[in-house]
All heavy atoms as a GROMACS GRO file, in nm:
protein
  616
    1GLU      N    1   8.409   2.074  22.400
    1GLU     CA    2   8.392   2.159  22.286
    1GLU      C    3   8.270   2.114  22.205
    1GLU      O    4   8.166   2.172  22.216
    1GLU     CB    5   8.518   2.155  22.202
    1GLU     CG    6   8.645   2.184  22.279
    1GLU     CD    7   8.694   2.324  22.255
    1GLU    OE1    8   8.654   2.386  22.156
    1GLU    OE2    9   8.774   2.370  22.338
    2TYR      N   10   8.283   2.009  22.125
    2TYR     CA   11   8.169   1.956  22.053
    2TYR      C   12   8.198   1.811  22.016
    2TYR      O   13   8.310   1.765  22.023
    2TYR     CB   14   8.138   2.037  21.927
    2TYR     CG   15   8.226   2.002  21.809
    2TYR    CD1   16   8.182   1.911  21.713
    2TYR    CD2   17   8.352   2.056  21.794
    2TYR    CE1   18   8.263   1.875  21.607
    2TYR    CE2   19   8.433   2.022  21.688
    2TYR     CZ   20   8.388   1.932  21.594
    2TYR     OH   21   8.468   1.896  21.489
    3PHE      N   22   8.094   1.740  21.976
    3PHE     CA   23   8.109   1.602  21.934
    3PHE      C   24   8.015   1.580  21.817
    3PHE      O   25   7.906   1.635  21.815
    3PHE     CB   26   8.073   1.506  22.049
    3PHE     CG   27   8.124   1.367  22.026
    3PHE    CD1   28   8.252   1.332  22.065
    3PHE    CD2   29   8.047   1.273  21.961
    3PHE    CE1   30   8.301   1.206  22.043
    3PHE    CE2   31   8.095   1.146  21.938
    3PHE     CZ   32   8.222   1.112  21.979
    4PRO      N   33   8.056   1.500  21.717
    4PRO     CA   34   7.966   1.474  21.605
    4PRO      C   35   7.834   1.415  21.654
    4PRO      O   36   7.827   1.356  21.762
    4PRO     CB   37   8.042   1.371  21.521
    4PRO     CG   38   8.184   1.383  21.563
    4PRO     CD   39   8.182   1.430  21.706
    5THR      N   40   7.732   1.428  21.576
    5THR     CA   41   7.600   1.380  21.612
    5THR      C   42   7.597   1.231  21.638
    5THR      O   43   7.655   1.153  21.563
    5THR     CB   44   7.501   1.413  21.498
    5THR    OG1   45   7.504   1.552  21.473
    5THR    CG2   46   7.360   1.371  21.534
    6LEU      N   47   7.528   1.193  21.745
    6LEU     CA   48   7.502   1.052  21.770
    6LEU      C   49   7.374   1.017  21.698
    6LEU      O   50   7.275   1.088  21.708
    6LEU     CB   51   7.483   1.026  21.920
    6LEU     CG   52   7.600   1.049  22.011
    6LEU    CD1   53   7.557   1.029  22.156
    6LEU    CD2   54   7.713   0.955  21.978
    7VAL      N   55   7.374   0.910  21.623
    7VAL     CA   56   7.253   0.867  21.553
    7VAL      C   57   7.226   0.721  21.583
    7VAL      O   58   7.318   0.643  21.606
    7VAL     CB   59   7.264   0.888  21.400
    7VAL    CG1   60   7.270   1.036  21.366
    7VAL    CG2   61   7.385   0.818  21.343
    8ALA      N   62   7.101   0.683  21.579
    8ALA     CA   63   7.062   0.546  21.609
    8ALA      C   64   7.089   0.453  21.491
    8ALA      O   65   7.100   0.332  21.508
    8ALA     CB   66   6.916   0.540  21.647
    9ILE      N   67   7.101   0.507  21.371
    9ILE     CA   68   7.122   0.424  21.252
    9ILE      C   69   7.256   0.352  21.258
    9ILE      O   70   7.266   0.233  21.238
    9ILE     CB   71   7.114   0.511  21.124
    9ILE    CG1   72   6.973   0.567  21.109
    9ILE    CG2   73   7.153   0.429  21.002
    9ILE    CD1   74   6.963   0.674  21.004
   10ASN      N   75   7.361   0.426  21.288
   10ASN     CA   76   7.494   0.368  21.300
   10ASN      C   77   7.515   0.331  21.446
   10ASN      O   78   7.531   0.417  21.530
   10ASN     CB   79   7.600   0.468  21.255
   10ASN     CG   80   7.740   0.412  21.268
   10ASN    OD1   81   7.760   0.298  21.309
   10ASN    ND2   82   7.838   0.493  21.235
   11GLN      N   83   7.517   0.204  21.474
   11GLN     CA   84   7.528   0.161  21.613
   11GLN      C   85   7.671   0.136  21.654
   11GLN      O   86   7.698   0.068  21.752
   11GLN     CB   87   7.439   0.039  21.636
   11GLN     CG   88   7.294   0.072  21.617
   11GLN     CD   89   7.205  -0.048  21.632
   11GLN    OE1   90   7.249  -0.154  21.671
   11GLN    NE2   91   7.078  -0.032  21.602
   12CYS      N   92   7.766   0.189  21.580
   12CYS     CA   93   7.907   0.174  21.611
   12CYS      C   94   7.972   0.312  21.612
   12CYS      O   95   8.044   0.347  21.519
   12CYS     CB   96   7.977   0.086  21.509
   12CYS     SG   97   7.912  -0.080  21.500
   13PRO      N   98   7.942   0.396  21.712
   13PRO     CA   99   7.999   0.530  21.712
   13PRO      C  100   8.151   0.528  21.729
   13PRO      O  101   8.203   0.462  21.817
   13PRO     CB  102   7.931   0.598  21.830
   13PRO     CG  103   7.880   0.488  21.914
   13PRO     CD  104   7.860   0.368  21.827
   14ILE      N  105   8.218   0.598  21.641
   14ILE     CA  106   8.365   0.602  21.641
   14ILE      C  107   8.408   0.747  21.658
   14ILE      O  108   8.357   0.836  21.592
   14ILE     CB  109   8.423   0.545  21.511
   14ILE    CG1  110   8.382   0.399  21.495
   14ILE    CG2  111   8.574   0.562  21.507
   14ILE    CD1  112   8.420   0.339  21.361
   15TYR      N  113   8.499   0.769  21.750
   15TYR     CA  114   8.556   0.901  21.769
   15TYR      C  115   8.674   0.912  21.674
   15TYR      O  116   8.777   0.847  21.691
   15TYR     CB  117   8.598   0.920  21.915
   15TYR     CG  118   8.653   1.057  21.944
   15TYR    CD1  119   8.583   1.170  21.904
   15TYR    CD2  120   8.773   1.073  22.010
   15TYR    CE1  121   8.632   1.296  21.930
   15TYR    CE2  122   8.822   1.199  22.037
   15TYR     CZ  123   8.752   1.310  21.996
   15TYR     OH  124   8.802   1.435  22.022
   16ARG      N  125   8.658   0.992  21.571
   16ARG     CA  126   8.753   0.997  21.461
   16ARG      C  127   8.896   1.034  21.502
   16ARG      O  128   8.991   0.973  21.456
   16ARG     CB  129   8.703   1.096  21.355
   16ARG     CG  130   8.790   1.097  21.233
   16ARG     CD  131   8.731   1.185  21.128
   16ARG     NE  132   8.822   1.188  21.015
   16ARG     CZ  133   8.791   1.238  20.900
   16ARG    NH1  134   8.672   1.287  20.879
   16ARG    NH2  135   8.878   1.238  20.802
   17ALA      N  136   8.909   1.133  21.588
   17ALA     CA  137   9.043   1.181  21.623
   17ALA      C  138   9.129   1.070  21.683
   17ALA      O  139   9.248   1.061  21.656
   17ALA     CB  140   9.034   1.298  21.720
   18GLN      N  141   9.067   0.983  21.762
   18GLN     CA  142   9.143   0.877  21.828
   18GLN      C  143   9.121   0.741  21.762
   18GLN      O  144   9.180   0.641  21.804
   18GLN     CB  145   9.106   0.869  21.976
   18GLN     CG  146   9.146   0.994  22.051
   18GLN     CD  147   9.107   0.985  22.199
   18GLN    OE1  148   9.057   0.885  22.246
   18GLN    NE2  149   9.131   1.093  22.271
   19LYS      N  150   9.034   0.736  21.660
   19LYS     CA  151   9.003   0.613  21.587
   19LYS      C  152   8.968   0.499  21.682
   19LYS      O  153   9.026   0.391  21.679
   19LYS     CB  154   9.118   0.575  21.495
   19LYS     CG  155   9.140   0.678  21.387
   19LYS     CD  156   9.248   0.637  21.291
   19LYS     CE  157   9.262   0.747  21.187
   19LYS     NZ  158   9.374   0.732  21.102
   20ARG      N  159   8.873   0.527  21.770
   20ARG     CA  160   8.826   0.425  21.863
   20ARG      C  161   8.676   0.440  21.881
   20ARG      O  162   8.618   0.544  21.856
   20ARG     CB  163   8.896   0.439  21.998
   20ARG     CG  164   8.856   0.564  22.075
   20ARG     CD  165   8.909   0.560  22.218
   20ARG     NE  166   8.872   0.678  22.294
   20ARG     CZ  167   8.757   0.693  22.358
   20ARG    NH1  168   8.666   0.598  22.355
   20ARG    NH2  169   8.731   0.803  22.426
   21TYR      N  170   8.615   0.333  21.927
   21TYR     CA  171   8.472   0.336  21.957
   21TYR      C  172   8.450   0.415  22.086
   21TYR      O  173   8.530   0.403  22.179
   21TYR     CB  174   8.417   0.194  21.976
   21TYR     CG  175   8.416   0.114  21.850
   21TYR    CD1  176   8.511   0.015  21.828
   21TYR    CD2  177   8.319   0.136  21.754
   21TYR    CE1  178   8.509  -0.060  21.711
   21TYR    CE2  179   8.316   0.062  21.636
   21TYR     CZ  180   8.411  -0.037  21.616
   21TYR     OH  181   8.409  -0.110  21.501
   22ILE      N  182   8.345   0.493  22.089
   22ILE     CA  183   8.310   0.555  22.216
   22ILE      C  184   8.221   0.457  22.292
   22ILE      O  185   8.150   0.377  22.232
   22ILE     CB  186   8.241   0.692  22.200
   22ILE    CG1  187   8.112   0.683  22.121
   22ILE    CG2  188   8.336   0.792  22.136
   22ILE    CD1  189   8.035   0.813  22.117
   23THR      N  190   8.231   0.459  22.420
   23THR     CA  191   8.158   0.364  22.503
   23THR      C  192   8.014   0.411  22.523
   23THR      O  193   7.984   0.531  22.507
   23THR     CB  194   8.224   0.349  22.640
   23THR    OG1  195   8.211   0.473  22.711
   23THR    CG2  196   8.372   0.310  22.628
   24PRO      N  197   7.926   0.320  22.559
   24PRO     CA  198   7.789   0.362  22.591
   24PRO      C  199   7.787   0.468  22.702
   24PRO      O  200   7.707   0.562  22.697
   24PRO     CB  201   7.721   0.233  22.636
   24PRO     CG  202   7.791   0.126  22.559
   24PRO     CD  203   7.935   0.171  22.557
   25ARG      N  204   7.874   0.458  22.802
   25ARG     CA  205   7.878   0.559  22.909
   25ARG      C  206   7.917   0.695  22.852
   25ARG      O  207   7.861   0.798  22.891
   25ARG     CB  208   7.977   0.516  23.019
   25ARG     CG  209   7.993   0.616  23.131
   25ARG     CD  210   7.866   0.654  23.204
   25ARG     NE  211   7.802   0.541  23.267
   25ARG     CZ  212   7.678   0.543  23.315
   25ARG    NH1  213   7.605   0.653  23.309
   25ARG    NH2  214   7.625   0.436  23.369
   26GLU      N  215   8.011   0.698  22.758
   26GLU     CA  216   8.048   0.825  22.695
   26GLU      C  217   7.930   0.883  22.617
   26GLU      O  218   7.907   1.004  22.619
   26GLU     CB  219   8.169   0.806  22.604
   26GLU     CG  220   8.298   0.781  22.680
   26GLU     CD  221   8.414   0.740  22.592
   26GLU    OE1  222   8.394   0.662  22.495
   26GLU    OE2  223   8.526   0.786  22.619
   27CYS      N  224   7.855   0.796  22.550
   27CYS     CA  225   7.734   0.841  22.480
   27CYS      C  226   7.636   0.903  22.578
   27CYS      O  227   7.576   1.007  22.551
   27CYS     CB  228   7.667   0.726  22.406
   27CYS     SG  229   7.757   0.664  22.264
   28ALA      N  230   7.619   0.838  22.693
   28ALA     CA  231   7.528   0.888  22.795
   28ALA      C  232   7.572   1.027  22.842
   28ALA      O  233   7.490   1.117  22.858
   28ALA     CB  234   7.521   0.791  22.912
   29ARG      N  235   7.700   1.043  22.864
   29ARG     CA  236   7.752   1.173  22.908
   29ARG      C  237   7.727   1.280  22.803
   29ARG      O  238   7.694   1.394  22.835
   29ARG     CB  239   7.901   1.162  22.938
   29ARG     CG  240   7.932   1.083  23.061
   29ARG     CD  241   8.081   1.069  23.085
   29ARG     NE  242   8.108   0.982  23.198
   29ARG     CZ  243   8.202   0.890  23.199
   29ARG    NH1  244   8.283   0.873  23.094
   29ARG    NH2  245   8.218   0.814  23.305
   30LEU      N  246   7.747   1.245  22.676
   30LEU     CA  247   7.724   1.341  22.568
   30LEU      C  248   7.579   1.386  22.563
   30LEU      O  249   7.550   1.498  22.522
   30LEU     CB  250   7.763   1.281  22.433
   30LEU     CG  251   7.913   1.261  22.411
   30LEU    CD1  252   7.937   1.175  22.287
   30LEU    CD2  253   7.982   1.396  22.396
   31GLN      N  254   7.489   1.300  22.606
   31GLN     CA  255   7.347   1.333  22.605
   31GLN      C  256   7.300   1.388  22.740
   31GLN      O  257   7.182   1.403  22.763
   31GLN     CB  258   7.263   1.210  22.567
   31GLN     CG  259   7.285   1.164  22.425
   31GLN     CD  260   7.230   1.261  22.322
   31GLN    OE1  261   7.251   1.381  22.330
   31GLN    NE2  262   7.160   1.208  22.224
   32SER      N  263   7.393   1.416  22.830
   32SER     CA  264   7.365   1.474  22.962
   32SER      C  265   7.291   1.381  23.057
   32SER      O  266   7.222   1.426  23.148
   32SER     CB  267   7.287   1.606  22.948
   32SER     OG  268   7.362   1.699  22.877
   33PHE      N  269   7.304   1.251  23.038
   33PHE     CA  270   7.247   1.157  23.134
   33PHE      C  271   7.334   1.158  23.260
   33PHE      O  272   7.456   1.171  23.250
   33PHE     CB  273   7.244   1.015  23.077
   33PHE     CG  274   7.132   0.990  22.980
   33PHE    CD1  275   7.138   1.036  22.850
   33PHE    CD2  276   7.020   0.919  23.020
   33PHE    CE1  277   7.035   1.013  22.761
   33PHE    CE2  278   6.916   0.895  22.931
   33PHE     CZ  279   6.923   0.942  22.801
   34PRO      N  280   7.275   1.143  23.377
   34PRO     CA  281   7.356   1.141  23.500
   34PRO      C  282   7.441   1.015  23.507
   34PRO      O  283   7.408   0.913  23.446
   34PRO     CB  284   7.251   1.142  23.611
   34PRO     CG  285   7.127   1.088  23.549
   34PRO     CD  286   7.133   1.126  23.404
   35GLU      N  287   7.550   1.022  23.580
   35GLU     CA  288   7.639   0.907  23.595
   35GLU      C  289   7.567   0.787  23.656
   35GLU      O  290   7.604   0.673  23.633
   35GLU     CB  291   7.760   0.943  23.681
   35GLU     CG  292   7.858   1.037  23.614
   35GLU     CD  293   7.924   0.975  23.492
   35GLU    OE1  294   7.966   0.858  23.496
   35GLU    OE2  295   7.934   1.047  23.390
   36SER      N  296   7.464   0.814  23.733
   36SER     CA  297   7.389   0.706  23.798
   36SER      C  298   7.292   0.635  23.704
   36SER      O  299   7.232   0.535  23.742
   36SER     CB  300   7.312   0.762  23.917
   36SER     OG  301   7.219   0.859  23.873
   37TYR      N  302   7.277   0.686  23.583
   37TYR     CA  303   7.181   0.627  23.489
   37TYR      C  304   7.223   0.484  23.453
   37TYR      O  305   7.339   0.460  23.417
   37TYR     CB  306   7.170   0.712  23.361
   37TYR     CG  307   7.062   0.665  23.270
   37TYR    CD1  308   6.930   0.699  23.294
   37TYR    CD2  309   7.091   0.584  23.161
   37TYR    CE1  310   6.829   0.654  23.211
   37TYR    CE2  311   6.990   0.539  23.078
   37TYR     CZ  312   6.859   0.575  23.104
   37TYR     OH  313   6.760   0.530  23.021
   38LYS      N  314   7.129   0.392  23.464
   38LYS     CA  315   7.158   0.251  23.434
   38LYS      C  316   7.146   0.229  23.283
   38LYS      O  317   7.041   0.255  23.225
   38LYS     CB  318   7.062   0.161  23.511
   38LYS     CG  319   7.098   0.015  23.500
   38LYS     CD  320   7.018  -0.069  23.594
   38LYS     CE  321   7.063  -0.213  23.581
   38LYS     NZ  322   7.010  -0.297  23.687
   39ILE      N  323   7.252   0.178  23.224
   39ILE     CA  324   7.260   0.160  23.078
   39ILE      C  325   7.231   0.014  23.044
   39ILE      O  326   7.270  -0.077  23.117
   39ILE     CB  327   7.400   0.201  23.028
   39ILE    CG1  328   7.424   0.349  23.058
   39ILE    CG2  329   7.417   0.173  22.880
   39ILE    CD1  330   7.564   0.396  23.027
   40TYR      N  331   7.166  -0.006  22.929
   40TYR     CA  332   7.144  -0.142  22.880
   40TYR      C  333   7.276  -0.219  22.880
   40TYR      O  334   7.380  -0.165  22.846
   40TYR     CB  335   7.095  -0.140  22.734
   40TYR     CG  336   6.948  -0.118  22.717
   40TYR    CD1  337   6.899   0.005  22.678
   40TYR    CD2  338   6.857  -0.222  22.735
   40TYR    CE1  339   6.764   0.026  22.658
   40TYR    CE2  340   6.722  -0.203  22.716
   40TYR     CZ  341   6.676  -0.079  22.678
   40TYR     OH  342   6.544  -0.060  22.658
   41GLU      N  343   7.269  -0.347  22.915
   41GLU     CA  344   7.389  -0.430  22.910
   41GLU      C  345   7.431  -0.458  22.766
   41GLU      O  346   7.549  -0.473  22.736
   41GLU     CB  347   7.365  -0.560  22.985
   41GLU     CG  348   7.357  -0.540  23.135
   41GLU     CD  349   7.342  -0.671  23.210
   41GLU    OE1  350   7.382  -0.778  23.158
   41GLU    OE2  351   7.290  -0.666  23.322
   42ASP      N  352   7.333  -0.467  22.676
   42ASP     CA  353   7.361  -0.489  22.533
   42ASP      C  354   7.405  -0.356  22.471
   42ASP      O  355   7.325  -0.262  22.461
   42ASP     CB  356   7.234  -0.542  22.466
   42ASP     CG  357   7.248  -0.561  22.316
   42ASP    OD1  358   7.358  -0.536  22.262
   42ASP    OD2  359   7.149  -0.602  22.253
   43ASP      N  360   7.531  -0.347  22.432
   43ASP     CA  361   7.585  -0.221  22.379
   43ASP      C  362   7.505  -0.170  22.259
   43ASP      O  363   7.482  -0.050  22.247
   43ASP     CB  364   7.732  -0.237  22.339
   43ASP     CG  365   7.825  -0.240  22.460
   43ASP    OD1  366   7.777  -0.220  22.573
   43ASP    OD2  367   7.946  -0.260  22.438
   44ASN      N  368   7.462  -0.258  22.170
   44ASN     CA  369   7.386  -0.213  22.053
   44ASN      C  370   7.258  -0.143  22.095
   44ASN      O  371   7.220  -0.041  22.037
   44ASN     CB  372   7.355  -0.329  21.958
   44ASN     CG  373   7.478  -0.372  21.880
   44ASN    OD1  374   7.569  -0.294  21.857
   44ASN    ND2  375   7.481  -0.498  21.840
   45GLN      N  376   7.190  -0.198  22.195
   45GLN     CA  377   7.068  -0.134  22.246
   45GLN      C  378   7.101   0.001  22.311
   45GLN      O  379   7.028   0.098  22.295
   45GLN     CB  380   6.998  -0.225  22.346
   45GLN     CG  381   6.924  -0.340  22.283
   45GLN     CD  382   6.809  -0.292  22.196
   45GLN    OE1  383   6.742  -0.195  22.226
   45GLN    NE2  384   6.790  -0.361  22.085
   46ALA      N  385   7.211   0.005  22.383
   46ALA     CA  386   7.251   0.130  22.449
   46ALA      C  387   7.283   0.237  22.345
   46ALA      O  388   7.237   0.352  22.357
   46ALA     CB  389   7.371   0.106  22.540
   47TYR      N  390   7.359   0.202  22.241
   47TYR     CA  391   7.391   0.298  22.136
   47TYR      C  392   7.263   0.348  22.068
   47TYR      O  393   7.248   0.467  22.039
   47TYR     CB  394   7.484   0.238  22.032
   47TYR     CG  395   7.625   0.216  22.081
   47TYR    CD1  396   7.689   0.094  22.061
   47TYR    CD2  397   7.696   0.316  22.146
   47TYR    CE1  398   7.819   0.072  22.105
   47TYR    CE2  399   7.826   0.297  22.190
   47TYR     CZ  400   7.886   0.175  22.169
   47TYR     OH  401   8.015   0.155  22.213
   48LYS      N  402   7.171   0.259  22.044
   48LYS     CA  403   7.045   0.296  21.981
   48LYS      C  404   6.967   0.392  22.072
   48LYS      O  405   6.911   0.491  22.028
   48LYS     CB  406   6.962   0.172  21.951
   48LYS     CG  407   6.840   0.198  21.868
   48LYS     CD  408   6.775   0.068  21.828
   48LYS     CE  409   6.659   0.092  21.734
   48LYS     NZ  410   6.595  -0.032  21.690
   49GLN      N  411   6.965   0.360  22.202
   49GLN     CA  412   6.895   0.443  22.299
   49GLN      C  413   6.951   0.586  22.298
   49GLN      O  414   6.875   0.683  22.291
   49GLN     CB  415   6.910   0.383  22.438
   49GLN     CG  416   6.851   0.467  22.549
   49GLN     CD  417   6.881   0.410  22.686
   49GLN    OE1  418   6.974   0.331  22.702
   49GLN    NE2  419   6.803   0.449  22.784
   50PHE      N  420   7.081   0.598  22.304
   50PHE     CA  421   7.140   0.732  22.311
   50PHE      C  422   7.134   0.803  22.177
   50PHE      O  423   7.124   0.926  22.172
   50PHE     CB  424   7.282   0.724  22.365
   50PHE     CG  425   7.286   0.671  22.506
   50PHE    CD1  426   7.361   0.559  22.538
   50PHE    CD2  427   7.211   0.731  22.606
   50PHE    CE1  428   7.362   0.509  22.667
   50PHE    CE2  429   7.211   0.682  22.735
   50PHE     CZ  430   7.286   0.570  22.766
   51GLY      N  431   7.137   0.727  22.068
   51GLY     CA  432   7.122   0.788  21.936
   51GLY      C  433   6.982   0.844  21.915
   51GLY      O  434   6.962   0.939  21.838
   52ASN      N  435   6.884   0.788  21.982
   52ASN     CA  436   6.746   0.836  21.973
   52ASN      C  437   6.713   0.938  22.081
   52ASN      O  438   6.601   0.986  22.088
   52ASN     CB  439   6.647   0.718  21.983
   52ASN     CG  440   6.639   0.640  21.855
   52ASN    OD1  441   6.645   0.696  21.747
   52ASN    ND2  442   6.625   0.510  21.866
   53SER      N  443   6.809   0.969  22.164
   53SER     CA  444   6.786   1.063  22.275
   53SER      C  445   6.801   1.207  22.229
   53SER      O  446   6.859   1.236  22.125
   53SER     CB  447   6.889   1.039  22.386
   53SER     OG  448   6.878   0.910  22.435
   54VAL      N  449   6.750   1.295  22.312
   54VAL     CA  450   6.767   1.439  22.291
   54VAL      C  451   6.840   1.493  22.413
   54VAL      O  452   6.804   1.461  22.526
   54VAL     CB  453   6.630   1.509  22.275
   54VAL    CG1  454   6.648   1.658  22.261
   54VAL    CG2  455   6.554   1.452  22.157
   55ASN      N  456   6.941   1.573  22.390
   55ASN     CA  457   7.018   1.630  22.500
   55ASN      C  458   6.934   1.736  22.571
   55ASN      O  459   6.900   1.839  22.513
   55ASN     CB  460   7.148   1.690  22.446
   55ASN     CG  461   7.237   1.738  22.556
   55ASN    OD1  462   7.199   1.823  22.636
   55ASN    ND2  463   7.358   1.687  22.561
   56VAL      N  464   6.900   1.710  22.695
   56VAL     CA  465   6.811   1.798  22.771
   56VAL      C  466   6.872   1.937  22.788
   56VAL      O  467   6.801   2.037  22.782
   56VAL     CB  468   6.778   1.736  22.909
   56VAL    CG1  469   6.695   1.830  22.993
   56VAL    CG2  470   6.706   1.604  22.889
   57GLY      N  471   7.002   1.945  22.805
   57GLY     CA  472   7.067   2.075  22.818
   57GLY      C  473   7.048   2.160  22.693
   57GLY      O  474   7.024   2.281  22.703
   58ASN      N  475   7.058   2.099  22.576
   58ASN     CA  476   7.036   2.173  22.451
   58ASN      C  477   6.892   2.218  22.438
   58ASN      O  478   6.864   2.330  22.394
   58ASN     CB  479   7.075   2.088  22.331
   58ASN     CG  480   7.224   2.070  22.320
   58ASN    OD1  481   7.302   2.142  22.381
   58ASN    ND2  482   7.266   1.972  22.243
   59VAL      N  483   6.799   2.132  22.473
   59VAL     CA  484   6.657   2.168  22.466
   59VAL      C  485   6.629   2.286  22.559
   59VAL      O  486   6.559   2.382  22.522
   59VAL     CB  487   6.567   2.048  22.502
   59VAL    CG1  488   6.422   2.090  22.514
   59VAL    CG2  489   6.583   1.938  22.399
   60LYS      N  490   6.684   2.282  22.679
   60LYS     CA  491   6.665   2.391  22.775
   60LYS      C  492   6.717   2.523  22.718
   60LYS      O  493   6.651   2.627  22.730
   60LYS     CB  494   6.736   2.358  22.906
   60LYS     CG  495   6.716   2.460  23.014
   60LYS     CD  496   6.785   2.417  23.144
   60LYS     CE  497   6.772   2.525  23.249
   60LYS     NZ  498   6.840   2.489  23.373
   61THR      N  499   6.833   2.519  22.654
   61THR     CA  500   6.891   2.640  22.595
   61THR      C  501   6.801   2.696  22.484
   61THR      O  502   6.779   2.818  22.477
   61THR     CB  503   7.032   2.610  22.538
   61THR    OG1  504   7.115   2.567  22.645
   61THR    CG2  505   7.092   2.730  22.470
   62ILE      N  506   6.749   2.609  22.401
   62ILE     CA  507   6.662   2.654  22.291
   62ILE      C  508   6.533   2.715  22.345
   62ILE      O  509   6.489   2.821  22.300
   62ILE     CB  510   6.632   2.536  22.196
   62ILE    CG1  511   6.759   2.498  22.120
   62ILE    CG2  512   6.519   2.572  22.098
   62ILE    CD1  513   6.751   2.367  22.046
   63ILE      N  514   6.473   2.650  22.443
   63ILE     CA  515   6.348   2.701  22.500
   63ILE      C  516   6.373   2.835  22.569
   63ILE      O  517   6.295   2.930  22.551
   63ILE     CB  518   6.286   2.599  22.597
   63ILE    CG1  519   6.235   2.478  22.518
   63ILE    CG2  520   6.175   2.662  22.680
   63ILE    CD1  521   6.190   2.362  22.602
   64LYS      N  522   6.483   2.845  22.644
   64LYS     CA  523   6.514   2.971  22.711
   64LYS      C  524   6.533   3.084  22.609
   64LYS      O  525   6.481   3.193  22.625
   64LYS     CB  526   6.639   2.956  22.798
   64LYS     CG  527   6.676   3.083  22.873
   64LYS     CD  528   6.804   3.067  22.950
   64LYS     CE  529   6.844   3.190  23.026
   64LYS     NZ  530   6.842   3.315  22.953
   65SER      N  531   6.606   3.054  22.501
   65SER     CA  532   6.629   3.155  22.397
   65SER      C  533   6.498   3.198  22.332
   65SER      O  534   6.478   3.316  22.303
   65SER     CB  535   6.724   3.101  22.290
   65SER     OG  536   6.850   3.077  22.343
   66THR      N  537   6.409   3.102  22.309
   66THR     CA  538   6.280   3.134  22.249
   66THR      C  539   6.198   3.222  22.342
   66THR      O  540   6.140   3.323  22.300
   66THR     CB  541   6.203   3.004  22.216
   66THR    OG1  542   6.283   2.925  22.128
   66THR    CG2  543   6.069   3.035  22.150
   67PHE      N  544   6.192   3.185  22.471
   67PHE     CA  545   6.120   3.267  22.568
   67PHE      C  546   6.179   3.406  22.577
   67PHE      O  547   6.105   3.506  22.580
   67PHE     CB  548   6.121   3.200  22.706
   67PHE     CG  549   6.026   3.086  22.722
   67PHE    CD1  550   5.944   3.042  22.620
   67PHE    CD2  551   6.017   3.020  22.843
   67PHE    CE1  552   5.855   2.936  22.636
   67PHE    CE2  553   5.929   2.914  22.862
   67PHE     CZ  554   5.849   2.873  22.758
   68ASP      N  555   6.312   3.415  22.582
   68ASP     CA  556   6.378   3.546  22.587
   68ASP      C  557   6.343   3.630  22.464
   68ASP      O  558   6.315   3.750  22.474
   68ASP     CB  559   6.529   3.530  22.599
   68ASP     CG  560   6.572   3.478  22.735
   68ASP    OD1  561   6.489   3.475  22.829
   68ASP    OD2  562   6.690   3.436  22.746
   69HIS      N  563   6.345   3.569  22.349
   69HIS     CA  564   6.316   3.641  22.223
   69HIS      C  565   6.175   3.699  22.225
   69HIS      O  566   6.154   3.812  22.178
   69HIS     CB  567   6.332   3.546  22.105
   69HIS     CG  568   6.296   3.607  21.974
   69HIS    ND1  569   6.381   3.695  21.908
   69HIS    CD2  570   6.186   3.596  21.897
   69HIS    CE1  571   6.322   3.734  21.797
   69HIS    NE2  572   6.204   3.675  21.787
   70TYR      N  573   6.078   3.625  22.276
   70TYR     CA  574   5.940   3.669  22.277
   70TYR      C  575   5.900   3.740  22.407
   70TYR      O  576   5.785   3.776  22.426
   70TYR     CB  577   5.844   3.552  22.249
   70TYR     CG  578   5.853   3.505  22.106
   70TYR    CD1  579   5.920   3.388  22.073
   70TYR    CD2  580   5.796   3.580  22.003
   70TYR    CE1  581   5.929   3.345  21.942
   70TYR    CE2  582   5.806   3.539  21.872
   70TYR     CZ  583   5.872   3.423  21.841
   70TYR     OH  584   5.882   3.382  21.711
   71GLY      N  585   5.995   3.757  22.497
   71GLY     CA  586   5.969   3.827  22.621
   71GLY      C  587   5.879   3.752  22.717
   71GLY      O  588   5.809   3.812  22.797
   72VAL      N  589   5.882   3.621  22.709
   72VAL     CA  590   5.800   3.540  22.797
   72VAL      C  591   5.877   3.513  22.926
   72VAL      O  592   5.994   3.476  22.924
   72VAL     CB  593   5.766   3.403  22.729
   72VAL    CG1  594   5.688   3.314  22.823
   72VAL    CG2  595   5.690   3.427  22.600
   73GLU      N  596   5.809   3.534  23.039
   73GLU     CA  597   5.873   3.506  23.168
   73GLU      C  598   5.853   3.358  23.201
   73GLU      O  599   5.748   3.302  23.177
   73GLU     CB  600   5.812   3.592  23.277
   73GLU     CG  601   5.849   3.739  23.260
   73GLU     CD  602   5.805   3.822  23.377
   73GLU    OE1  603   5.807   3.772  23.491
   73GLU    OE2  604   5.770   3.939  23.354
   74TYR      N  605   5.953   3.298  23.258
   74TYR     CA  606   5.945   3.156  23.292
   74TYR      C  607   5.989   3.132  23.433
   74TYR      O  608   6.041   3.212  23.500
   74TYR     CB  609   6.029   3.072  23.195
   74TYR     CG  610   6.165   3.129  23.165
   74TYR    CD1  611   6.275   3.090  23.240
   74TYR    CD2  612   6.183   3.222  23.063
   74TYR    CE1  613   6.400   3.142  23.212
   74TYR    CE2  614   6.308   3.274  23.036
   74TYR     CZ  615   6.415   3.235  23.110
   74TYR     OH  616   6.539   3.287  23.084
   0.00000   0.00000   0.00000
């Protein structure tokens, strides 16, 4: 459905409904990284990495919508 924004400032992402930390792998999944993606061993670095990431699937949707709006073929 949806997940609150991941940010690099707070390096302790907590999933409110279950009152638990989300794992770096869960952060990677939220950002559409493949399961094969190698994550930093240091969790703080991994959280920062994913907090600074942009979800490629969302970017693709925005670009497609913009092209569709302006009638640009891609």
